[in-house]
N, C-alpha and C positions, 0 to 999 in steps of 0.2 A: 474527453470521452471517460465514462464511468462504466466499470464493468465489475459486477459483483458476481461470482461463478463458483461453483466446485471443480470445475476441471482446472487442469494445470494450464500453462501458457508459456510460449517461447518469447523470451525478452527481446532478442533480436529481431523476430518477425513484428512484434508490437511496435518497436521502435521505427522499424523499417516504414510499416504502413504509414504513420503518421510523418516521418520524416521526408519522405518522398513526395509529399503534398507541399512542402514549405522549401522555396529554394532561399529564402531568406534568414532562415533558422542556421545560427552559427556555433550554437550550444544546446547540447542535450544533457540534463543532469538526471539523475536516475537513482533511485534507491530500491533495494530489493530486499525484503525480509524474508528470513527462513526460520524453520522451527528447528532449536537448538536441541541437541542431547542432554544438556546440564542447565538446571535453574533453581535457584534456591537452594543450593547443594544437593539437588535430588536428580536422579537418573531419568529423564523425560523419554518416555517411549512413543507419545502422540499427543497430539491437541485436538480437542473438538473445538470448532469455533460456529457460535451460533450468531444469527442476525436478523435483525428486524430490518427486511431488505427494503421496503417501501420507504422507512423512515431513513435508512442508509444512502439509499438513492438521493433522496432529497437533500439531507445534510451534505453529502460528498458533492452533489450538484453546486451547492451554494459554495462551499469551500473552493471548490475548483474555479466558480466565478471570480471569488474574490482574489484568489492568486493571480487568474488571468489579467484582471484588471490593475492590481496593485504593482503587479511586476512587469506588465507589459509583454504578457507570452503570447507566442503565436499559437500554442495548445498545450494542451495538458491532460495527460493520460494517468487514471488512478485504476489498477485493478485490486481486488481485495477478494479472497477465498475465503471459503467457509465450508463446514463439513470436517471430515476427519482427515487430519494431515500428519503425516509421520516426519521424523527427523529427517532433516537437510531437504523437504519439500519446501517450495516457495509458497510464502503467505500473501505477499503484498507487492506491488511493483507501483511506483510512483515516477513519472516521468514529465519533466517540464522542459517545453522546447521555448527557445527565445533568440534573439539575434546575439545577444551577448551573455558570457557566462554568470556573471555576477547575479543578472536575474533569474537565471535559471537556479542557481545554488540556493538563493534565499527563499524562493518560491517551493521549492522542493522540502526545505527544512520545515517551513510554515504549515505545509501540507502534512507531513510526518508527523509533527508535534501534535497537530490535530488528531491525526489517525491514533496515535497512542493514547491520548488521553480522552477524548471527547465521542469518538466515532461509536455508534451502536452495535459494536461488535462486543461478543462475550466469550472469553476463551476459558476452557477447562483443559488443565494437564493431567496427563495421566503417567504415572510413573510406575516404578518395578513395584512399588507397594503403595497403594492408595492413589487418591488423586485430589487437586485442588483448584477451585476457582481463581482466577487472577484478577487483581485490580487493574483498572486502567490507570496507568503513571504515564509522566512525560519524558 
């Protein structure tokens, strides 16, 4: 499942909804990304994330399918927020559901590496003084 949204989400609720559908799942690996208060030696006040939503849904759907097939996942959830996000707010959740832990770990890392480097999201950090657009890096 792919969700691109402004609103916050409950990690527990999102995992429970999918986990309850699969009695074969023995492993759920998740990554949660948050807005940090410090980046590049600057005090971060908030981020603004922009997204090309249609492209992001297409790209993330393809990414999800690759991960599902390569690591034999039962399911995969990717939630990515956009808009104005303050320090300590959640940005992203990736959850990979599989029978065994190795598959879920590897798939989650693969998906996060793509999100950090190639996903069509753009971040602008706002500091105590000034702001910067961030480059996507792995």
